[in-house]
C-alpha positions in Angstrom: 68.8 -181.0 -88.4 68.0 -184.7 -88.9 65.6 -184.6 -86.0 63.7 -181.6 -87.4 63.5 -183.3 -90.9 62.1 -186.5 -89.3 59.5 -184.6 -87.3 58.4 -182.6 -90.3 58.1 -185.7 -92.5 56.4 -187.9 -89.9 53.8 -185.4 -89.0 53.3 -183.8 -92.4 54.2 -180.4 -90.9 55.1 -177.2 -92.5 58.1 -175.5 -91.0 59.6 -172.0 -91.0 63.3 -172.4 -90.3 65.0 -169.1 -89.3 68.8 -168.9 -89.6 71.6 -166.5 -90.6 73.5 -169.4 -92.2 72.4 -170.3 -95.8 74.6 -173.5 -95.6 72.3 -174.8 -92.8 69.1 -173.6 -94.5 70.1 -175.4 -97.6 69.9 -178.7 -95.8 66.2 -178.4 -94.9 64.4 -175.8 -97.0 62.3 -176.2 -100.1 62.0 -172.4 -100.5 64.1 -169.5 -99.1 63.1 -166.0 -98.2 65.9 -163.5 -97.7 65.3 -160.5 -95.5 67.3 -157.3 -95.2 66.4 -154.5 -92.8 62.9 -155.6 -92.4 62.2 -156.1 -96.1 61.9 -159.3 -98.2 64.6 -158.8 -100.9 64.4 -162.2 -102.5 62.0 -165.2 -102.4 62.4 -168.3 -104.5 63.0 -172.0 -104.5 66.0 -173.2 -102.5 67.7 -174.4 -105.7 67.2 -171.0 -107.4 68.4 -169.0 -104.4 71.5 -171.1 -103.9 72.5 -171.5 -107.5 71.2 -168.3 -109.2 70.7 -165.6 -106.6 69.4 -162.3 -108.1 69.8 -159.8 -105.2 73.2 -158.5 -104.3 72.6 -159.1 -100.6 71.9 -162.7 -101.2 75.0 -163.0 -103.3 77.0 -161.5 -100.5 75.5 -163.9 -97.9 76.4 -166.9 -100.1 80.0 -165.7 -100.6 81.0 -164.6 -97.1 80.6 -168.0 -95.4 84.0 -169.8 -95.5 84.0 -173.0 -97.6 86.4 -175.8 -97.2 87.3 -175.8 -100.9 88.3 -172.1 -100.8 91.7 -170.8 -99.9 91.2 -167.1 -99.4 93.3 -164.6 -97.4 90.3 -162.3 -97.4 86.6 -163.3 -97.0 84.2 -161.4 -99.3 81.6 -159.5 -97.3 78.1 -158.1 -98.2 79.6 -154.7 -98.7 81.7 -156.1 -101.6 78.5 -156.9 -103.5 76.1 -154.1 -102.5 76.2 -150.4 -101.6 73.4 -148.2 -100.1 72.3 -144.7 -101.0 69.8 -142.4 -99.3 67.0 -141.3 -101.6 65.5 -137.8 -101.5 62.3 -139.2 -99.8 64.4 -140.7 -97.0 64.2 -144.3 -98.2 67.3 -146.4 -98.8 68.3 -147.5 -102.3 70.3 -150.8 -102.6 72.7 -150.9 -105.6 74.7 -153.9 -106.9 78.5 -153.4 -107.1 80.7 -155.0 -109.7 82.7 -157.6 -107.8 86.4 -157.8 -108.1 87.3 -161.3 -109.4 90.5 -161.1 -107.2 88.3 -161.7 -104.2 87.8 -165.3 -105.3 91.3 -166.1 -106.5 93.5 -165.1 -103.5 95.4 -168.0 -101.9 96.5 -168.3 -98.3 100.1 -167.6 -97.5 102.4 -170.4 -96.5 101.7 -171.5 -92.9 103.9 -170.0 -90.2 104.8 -173.5 -89.1 106.1 -174.3 -92.6 108.1 -171.1 -92.6 109.6 -172.1 -89.3 110.4 -175.5 -90.5 112.7 -174.1 -93.3 114.6 -171.2 -91.8 116.5 -168.9 -94.1 120.3 -169.5 -94.1 121.7 -170.6 -90.8 119.4 -168.5 -88.6 117.8 -170.9 -86.1 114.0 -171.0 -85.9 112.5 -169.2 -82.9 111.3 -171.4 -80.1 107.6 -172.0 -79.6 105.8 -169.2 -77.8 103.6 -171.8 -76.0 104.6 -175.3 -75.1 102.0 -177.6 -73.5 103.2 -181.0 -72.1 101.0 -183.8 -70.7 98.3 -181.3 -69.6 95.4 -182.8 -67.6 92.4 -181.0 -66.1 90.0 -183.0 -64.0 86.6 -182.2 -62.4 85.0 -184.1 -59.5 81.8 -185.9 -60.4 79.0 -186.0 -57.9 79.1 -189.4 -56.1 76.1 -191.7 -56.6 74.7 -193.3 -53.4 76.9 -196.3 -52.5 79.6 -195.5 -55.1 82.9 -193.7 -54.6 83.6 -190.2 -55.8 84.9 -190.1 -59.4 87.0 -187.6 -61.4 86.1 -186.5 -65.0 89.1 -185.7 -67.3 88.0 -182.7 -69.3 91.5 -182.4 -70.7 93.4 -185.7 -70.9 97.2 -185.5 -71.2 97.5 -183.0 -74.1 100.9 -182.0 -75.6 101.4 -179.4 -78.4 103.3 -176.3 -79.3 102.3 -173.0 -80.8 104.9 -171.0 -82.8 105.2 -167.1 -82.8 102.9 -165.5 -85.4 100.9 -168.6 -86.3 97.3 -169.5 -85.8 96.6 -172.9 -84.3 93.0 -173.9 -84.9 91.3 -176.0 -82.2 88.2 -177.8 -83.4 85.8 -180.3 -81.9 82.2 -180.8 -80.9 80.6 -179.2 -77.9 81.7 -180.7 -74.6 85.0 -182.1 -76.0 87.1 -179.8 -73.6 88.0 -176.9 -75.9 87.0 -174.1 -73.5 88.4 -175.9 -70.5 91.8 -176.1 -72.3 91.6 -172.4 -73.1 91.0 -171.4 -69.5 93.6 -173.8 -68.2 96.2 -172.2 -70.6 95.6 -168.8 -69.0 95.3 -170.4 -65.5 91.8 -169.1 -65.1 91.2 -172.7 -63.8 93.9 -174.9 -62.3 95.5 -177.8 -64.2 95.6 -181.1 -62.4 99.0 -182.0 -63.9 101.4 -181.2 -66.7 103.2 -178.0 -67.7 102.3 -174.9 -69.7 105.4 -173.0 -70.8 104.8 -169.5 -72.2 108.1 -168.0 -73.5 110.0 -170.4 -71.2 108.0 -169.7 -68.1 105.9 -172.4 -66.5 102.5 -170.8 -65.9 101.2 -173.8 -63.9 103.8 -173.2 -61.1 104.0 -169.4 -61.3 103.4 -167.2 -58.2 100.4 -164.8 -58.3 102.5 -161.6 -58.8 104.6 -163.0 -61.6 101.5 -164.4 -63.2 99.7 -161.0 -63.1 102.6 -159.5 -65.0 102.7 -162.3 -67.6 98.9 -162.0 -68.2 99.5 -158.8 -70.0 101.0 -160.9 -72.8 98.1 -163.4 -72.9 94.5 -162.4 -73.6 91.2 -164.1 -74.5 88.2 -163.1 -76.6 85.0 -164.9 -75.4 82.2 -166.3 -77.4 79.3 -164.0 -76.2 80.1 -160.3 -76.4 76.9 -159.5 -74.4 78.1 -161.6 -71.5 81.7 -160.3 -71.8 80.8 -156.6 -71.6 79.3 -155.0 -68.4 76.1 -153.3 -69.5 76.7 -150.6 -66.9 80.1 -149.6 -68.3 80.6 -147.4 -71.3 82.8 -148.6 -74.1 85.6 -146.3 -72.9 85.5 -147.7 -69.4 85.4 -151.3 -70.7 88.5 -150.8 -72.8 90.4 -148.8 -70.1 89.7 -151.4 -67.4 92.7 -153.7 -68.1 95.0 -150.6 -68.6 93.9 -149.3 -65.2 94.4 -152.7 -63.5 97.9 -152.9 -64.7 98.6 -149.2 -64.1 99.5 -148.5 -67.8 97.5 -145.4 -68.5 97.6 -141.8 -67.3 94.3 -140.0 -66.9 95.2 -137.3 -69.4 95.9 -139.9 -72.1 92.9 -142.2 -71.5 90.6 -141.0 -74.2 93.5 -140.9 -76.7 94.3 -144.5 -76.1 90.7 -145.6 -76.4 90.4 -143.7 -79.7 93.4 -145.5 -81.0 92.1 -148.9 -80.1 88.6 -148.2 -81.5 90.2 -147.0 -84.8 92.3 -150.2 -84.8 89.2 -152.4 -84.8 87.2 -150.2 -87.3 84.9 -148.4 -84.8 84.2 -144.7 -84.6 86.0 -143.2 -81.6 83.0 -140.8 -81.1 81.0 -143.8 -79.8 83.3 -144.4 -76.8 80.8 -142.9 -74.3 77.9 -145.1 -75.4 76.8 -148.2 -73.6 77.0 -151.8 -75.1 73.2 -152.0 -75.7 73.5 -149.4 -78.4 75.8 -151.5 -80.6 75.2 -154.4 -82.9 76.6 -157.9 -82.1 79.5 -157.5 -84.5 80.3 -154.1 -83.1 80.3 -155.4 -79.5 82.7 -158.2 -80.5 85.0 -155.5 -82.0 84.9 -153.7 -78.6 85.9 -157.0 -76.9 88.8 -157.3 -79.4 89.9 -153.7 -78.7 89.9 -154.5 -75.0 91.9 -157.7 -75.6 94.5 -155.6 -77.5 94.7 -152.8 -74.9 97.6 -154.5 -73.1 99.5 -155.1 -76.3 99.5 -158.9 -75.9 101.5 -161.4 -78.0 99.2 -164.3 -77.6 95.3 -164.3 -77.9 92.9 -167.1 -77.4 89.7 -166.7 -79.6 87.2 -168.9 -77.9 84.3 -169.4 -80.3 84.6 -165.6 -80.8 82.5 -165.5 -84.0 80.0 -168.3 -83.5 77.4 -166.0 -82.1 77.6 -163.7 -85.1 75.6 -163.8 -88.4 77.7 -164.9 -91.4 78.0 -161.4 -92.9 79.3 -159.9 -89.6 81.4 -163.1 -89.0 83.3 -162.5 -92.2 84.1 -158.9 -91.2 85.4 -160.0 -87.8 87.5 -162.9 -89.3 89.1 -160.5 -91.7 89.8 -158.0 -88.9 91.5 -160.8 -86.8 93.7 -161.7 -89.8 94.6 -158.1 -90.5 95.4 -157.5 -86.8 97.6 -160.6 -86.7 99.7 -159.3 -89.7 99.9 -155.7 -88.4 100.6 -156.6 -84.7 102.4 -159.9 -85.2 99.9 -161.7 -83.0 99.8 -165.5 -82.2 96.3 -167.0 -82.0 94.7 -170.2 -80.6 91.5 -170.1 -82.6 88.8 -172.3 -81.1 85.6 -173.3 -82.9 83.3 -176.2 -83.6 83.1 -175.0 -87.3 85.9 -176.6 -89.2 85.3 -174.4 -92.3 85.9 -171.3 -90.2 89.0 -172.9 -88.5 90.5 -173.9 -91.8 90.1 -170.3 -93.1 91.9 -168.8 -90.1 94.5 -171.4 -89.2 98.0 -172.5 -90.3 97.6 -175.8 -88.4 94.6 -177.5 -86.9 94.3 -179.6 -83.8 91.2 -181.9 -83.6 90.0 -182.6 -80.1 87.6 -185.3 -78.9 86.7 -186.2 -75.4 89.6 -184.3 -73.9 92.2 -185.8 -76.2 94.0 -184.8 -79.4 92.6 -186.9 -82.3 94.8 -185.3 -85.0 97.2 -182.4 -85.5 98.5 -181.1 -88.8 98.4 -178.4 -91.4 95.0 -177.0 -92.3 95.2 -178.4 -95.8 96.4 -181.9 -94.6 93.6 -182.2 -92.0 91.0 -181.3 -94.7 92.4 -183.1 -97.7 93.7 -186.2 -95.9 92.1 -186.8 -92.5 93.5 -189.8 -90.8 91.0 -190.4 -88.0 87.4 -191.5 -88.4 86.3 -188.7 -86.0 87.9 -186.0 -88.2 86.3 -187.5 -91.3 82.9 -187.4 -89.5 83.4 -183.7 -88.6 84.2 -182.8 -92.2 81.2 -184.8 -93.5 78.9 -183.0 -91.1 79.7 -179.5 -92.4 76.6 -177.9 -94.1 77.3 -177.5 -97.9 75.9 -174.8 -100.1 73.6 -177.1 -102.0 70.0 -178.1 -101.7 69.4 -181.2 -99.6 66.0 -182.8 -99.3 66.1 -186.0 -97.3 63.9 -188.9 -98.3 60.5 -188.9 -96.5 60.4 -191.3 -93.6 57.4 -193.6 -93.5 58.2 -196.6 -91.3 60.9 -197.8 -88.9 61.7 -200.5 -91.4 62.3 -198.0 -94.1 64.7 -196.1 -91.8 
């Protein structure tokens, strides 16, 4: 964003900046045009759009992006602000809905970790579902002529626990080792050293047959739903694939199970014979979630699973993940570079930098009282819903 602003100011350029994130747009735009289904529904100065939006779609976009100051259990979505009607001439009429004030006053429940820390009566707290101790993952670096071969530590001696029913958020900039850690936890890539205990079993030393059985309890939702779904497989085939691999479905019950899973993630079971290209990005991610739930897992890794979605769809998927966690008693490792999204989803947050843990604590503590400079910098870099016009740059001295 800084580079774009500098280029604009130095060259006296005009710029059209296209984004689904109004928080990002606010950092650079003088005026904002809001589009919905091919139509321009609102056009005004950035200050007017952000502070006094007039169209219900714009109001929904502004509300559905998680904000660090908010503590919602449910994110407002565009549908909370607007409804559509089909007119007699075939056009669509957009009508504003009266918004329930409760949408903006709900407070997050007490973190699962806090609940575990103060067990009722003398009943002991359950052990962590996942225990990671001194985990290291290294990659070889191509040797330069005349120099010895070196190893790069993508994950550098990490230790942490995840408790049953909680969401541990993992945040850090691109390249810090988040996805490498996720794949190592599922043993999709080998760990160099350390231990990964899932319900008391060491994944790192487990034989292939035992690991295959355990993997039914551990699933992952990837960032890009287009890359995660085979374009030549129907929705039904994609969801049934893990069930067939593990021998958990009879042919006569296949469509029934797919219908149940699609209903669970809010999709029409009648669409199960369609191919991925006929679905929107948010719908495709829901299909990926349905597939991850097919084996009835206890632990799910969400690896940047909403970062490819526009903010209105992102809010729907985040709400879905929270509802599923409550309904199915799931445990999440939620990975993202967006601290505001991680804070909304998580009980505790782990901040990662260059393969190491910078900071680990409750979501509120990490935001309200960050101890490390790196965490403070991450929080400061989050786009805010306010207009920001940087001073025009004229000379290197002025910079």
